[in-house]
N, C-alpha and C positions, 0 to 999 in steps of 0.2 A: 650417451651420458645422461645420468639422472639429474634433472633440474629441480630446484627447491619448490616447495608449495607456494603459491601466490595467495596472499591474505589481503583482502580489501577491508580495511578497518579505519574507523574514525573515532568518534567519541565513546564507542562501546568499551574499548580497551586501550591502555597505553602500550607503546611499542615494546617496553621491557616485559610487559605481561605476555605479549605474544611470543617473544623470543625465549621466555622461560619454559614454554611448552614446545615450541617449534624453533629451535635455535637457528636453523638455516632459512627461515621464512623470508620470502621476497615481499616486503611490505609495500602496499599500494594504498593510496587514499580511497575514500568511499567510492564504490563502483558507479560508473556512469555508462550511458549507451555507447557501445563499441569497445569497451575495455576488455571484455572477455574475448571478442574476436581478435583484437590486437595481440593479446598475450598468448592465445592459443596458436596464432600464426608464428609466434616466436618460439613455439614448441613446448611451452609449459603445459603440463597435463594434470596437475592437481590444483584445484582452486577452492579457497574457503571464502565465501561471500558473507560478510557480517554487515557492514554499513554501506549505504548507497545514497545517492542524491535523490531528492524529491522535489516536487512542485515546480520550482523555477527552472530546473534543469531536466534534461531528458534522462529518465531512469533506464537501467538495463531492462530489456524487454524479455518476456518469456520465450519468444522466438529465438533470441540470441542464445539463451541458456540451452534450449533444445538442440540447436544446431551444433553447439560446442560439445554437448553430450553425444550426439550422433557421430561426431568426429573422433570419438574415442576417449575424451577427457573425463575426469571425475570432478564433480562439482558438489560441494557441501554448503549448505545454507543454514543460517541461524541468526538469532538476535533481532535484526532489524530488516533491512531490505532482503537479506539472505533468507529469513524466515518467510517473508511474503512470497518470494519467488519459489522457494522449496514447496510451499503449500500449493502452488499452481503447477509446478513442473515435476512433482514426484512420480507421476505416471511415466514420464520420459526417462527416469532414472536419477534425478537429482536427490541427494541425501539430505533430508531435513533433520535437524537436531534441536532438541530443547523444548521447553514448555510453550514458548511463544509460537514456534512452528506448529506444534500440535493443536494449539487453540485456533490458529488461522485455518489449518486443514480441516478441523472439525466444524468450522463455521461459527465458533464462539466469538471470534474476533473477525471483523469484516473490513475495517477502514485503515488506510495508510496512516491516519491520524493517531492510531494506537501507538505507533513507534516513532513518529516524527518528533524531532527536537530542533532547536536553533543552536548553531555551533559557533564558538569563538573562531574567527578567521585566522587568528594567530596561533602558532604552536603553543601548547600541545593539543589544540583544537578540542577544548572541553565543551561538553554539552552545557548550554546556558538555560535550558528549560528541562522539565521533567516529562518523559513520554507517558501517555495515558496508561499504557500497559503496566508501567512501574507504579503508577498511582493505585491501580487495582490490586497489584501484588502487595505493595507496602501496606495498604489498608487491611488486607486479609491477615498479614502477619501482626499488625498492630492490634487488631481485635483479639487474635489468639493470645498475644502477650498481655492483653488488658491495658494497653497504653491508651486506647480509645474504646468507646462503646460501639456496639453494632449500629445504633441509631446515629451516632456521630459519623461513623464511616459512610453511611448512606448519604448524610448531608454533604460530606466532603466530596464524594464521587458525583453527587448531583450538581455541584458547582464546577468541578474540574472537567467533566465530560464536554460541556458546551463551550469551554474556553478555547480561544485560538491557541494553537499548539505552541506558538512562540511566547505566549503570556503565562504558561504554566510554570510556576515555581512554588515550592512548598510554602514559603511564608505568604505568598499572595493567595494560594488556594485556601490555607487555613484561615486567613483573615476573611476571605469571601464567605467561608462556611460558618463564621462566627465562633470558631474554636479558640479558646484562650491558650496561649503558649508563651507566657512572659519570659521564661528562661530558655526557650528554644529546644526543650527536651523532645517534644513531639516531632518537630521539624527534623531534628538530627536522627531520631529513630527511623522516621519514614524515609529520609534521604539516604540512609545507609542500606536500604533494601533496593537492590538493582538487578532486576530479572534479566535485562538485556546483557549486562556484564556476565552474569552466571551462565546464560545460554551461550555466549560467545566463547567462554572458557570450555564449555562442554564440546563445542564444535572443534576447537583446536585439539582437544584430547582425542576426539574421534579421528581427526586427520593423522595425529601422531600414531595412533593404534593401527590405522590402515597402512601407513608407511612401514611400520614395524612388521606387520604381517605379510606385506607384499611390496618390497622396495621398487619393483618395476612400475608401480603407479606413477612414479616421477619421470618415467622415460617412455611413455606411450607415444608411438608415432601417430602422425595425422593420417586419417583414413581417406582423405580426398585431397587432390592436388590443387584445386581451384581455391582462390581466396574467398573469405567471407565477404558479404556485401550487406550493408545496413538496409533495413527494409525501406527507409525513406528514399534510398537511392535506387532500389530495385523495383519497387511497386510502380505500376503505371499511374501517373499522376496527371491531372489536367493542368492547364497553365496557371490556374489560381485555385484557391480553396473552394470557390463556388462551383467549379466544374460546369456541367450542363444544366444545373437546376436553376429555376427562376429565382433571381437574387432575393427579392423581397420576401417570398414565401420561405425560402431556405433560411434566411436570417431570423425570421420569426420562430421557426421550428427548432433551429439549433439553439437559440438563446433560451427558449422555453425549456428545452431538455436540459441545458446546462444549469439553469437556476433550479429547476425541480429536483435534479439529481443531488443538489447540495454542494456542488463544486464551486459555485459562485454566489452563494447567498450573502456573503459579506458585502457584496456590492449593494444589496438592498439596505443594509445597515448604513452604508456610506451615503445612500440617497435619502436618509431620514425616514419619513413616513411612507416610503414607497410600498411597503407591504399592504398598508391599509388602503391605499388608493391605486393599487397596481392595475385595476381594471381601466381607470382613466389615464394612468401614466405608463401604460404598457410600452408604447412607442419610445418614450424617453428612456425607460429602463433597458430596453433592447438595444437602442442606439449606444447607450453608455457601455453595456457589456461588450457589444461588437467592437467598439473602439478600443476597449481594454484588451480584448483578445488579439486584435491586430497589433497594438503597441507592444504586447508581451511576446509576440511571435507564437501564440498558442491557438491561432485561428484554425490552422490545418488540423491540429489535434482534436479540437472541439467538433469540427465538421466530420472528420473520419469517425470519431466515437459515435456521433449521431447516426451516421450512415450504417455502421456495423449494427447498431441497436435496431434501426429501422429494418435492415435486411433480415435479422433474426426473427423479428416479429412477423414479417411477411412470410418467412419460411414456415413458422408455426401455423399460421392461418391457412397457408396453402395446403399443408398436410392434415389440416383438421384437428390439430392438437389443442388441448386445453391445459392450463396451468393447474397443478395440484395444490393442495393445502401447504405442503412444504415449500414449493416454489414461491408461493405468495408470501409465506412467512419470511423466507430468506430475502426476498425483494424488499419487504417492509423494513427488516432490520438493517439492510444495507443502506437504504435511503435515509432512515432515521439516524443512523450513526454518522453518515456523511453530513447531515445537518447539525450534528452535535448533540443528539438526544439519545437516551439509552434504549428507547424502543418506540414502536409505532404509536401507542396510546399517548406517550408524552409529546411526540411530534404533532399529533392531531390536536392535542390540547393547546399547543402553542401556535400552530399555524391555521387551525381549522376555521378561525374567525376571519381569515383573509380569503374571501371567496375565490378570487381569481387565482391566487397562488396555490390554494389548496386543490383547485380543479386540475392544475398542472401536475401537482405531486401525485394525486390519486390516479390520474391517467397514466403517469409514468410507472406507478406501482403495478398496474395491470399489465402494461406492456413488458416491464422488466421481468415479471413472473413468467410470461411467455418466453422471453429470451432465455431465462434459466432453464426452461423445459427443453429448448433447442440445444443448449450447451450440454445438458445431461445426456441427451440422445447422441450427440456427436462424441461425447466422451465414451459412452458405452460402445459405440461403433468402433472407436479407436482401440479400445481394449480387445474387442473381438478380432479386429484386424491383426493386432500384435500377437494374439493367441494363435491365429491361423498361420502366421508367417514365422512363428517361433522366436 
């Protein structure tokens, strides 16, 4: 029996917009960790991933996508979380659709912050902020339509990019950029340009076309009998996040990595002048971040992220590999965007005067470039293996 396509959707589209293209769609809320496993075990075989949870919840992992693909399912991604995962999982067979997907895959967009929004918890779960990728898209359209000048667009993007994602609204962005908009014309024009919505519609049309060409996509059997297991449950874990590492040294290294990466720099803002006096207040900042990670149940995530990073750097050095110019450039852009800056020069101009913090960031840049070199090598080895095995 053919089962309907599963569509994971939140603020990108309204339910009636989904059903206008896929009338039989089985609508699900934004995807979270384990949802693909659950629905594939229920024998659904066509999935359209649009929106997903970020930050405070566990996002669907690339491993989950790959295992569901290997089990015979078809997964399409676009717009938001779908575009992010498609840019990572296309070598495994995930179908990426839309401009946002192509920008992530090409490395033009690097951060989850590009598509993150805050959502009204009550139906119809409207987005209450503007994703940064929509800001970029709307500004390009506004310049072309001569609603704003190119210089004004640069000013607007300059204030929007470093904003906390939940604070981005068009009136707030325009006020911060000093753009006059007494009658709201500019805000309305910019707000009507929604690239995430456009890409979501493209993905649904792709799913409809695939079903029309091959109706059996909705009835693909599972290729393995055993159930899926979340990586958190299957990986070999120590009794706590510290494992066998010396607690004090691990705490210092993990927190330095987390702050330098840009994932927790808002803590420095909360601590007032911590950036300026980080050298003297390092212990205070680290203790505060460590306590925050424990309270938010994100300590394991931070520790594992640091361990994977450390292992990749060790692998590169053991093989005598060096990072190339492109690896270094990608590492710089990733770190700069995570900190909320458009590029490395802007990040250096803002943080370079904080000696302690900048030393962490610069060291992370060098190590991350090596990790990118390892990732590239493993990816090429994976493609070669797939070619040998057909």
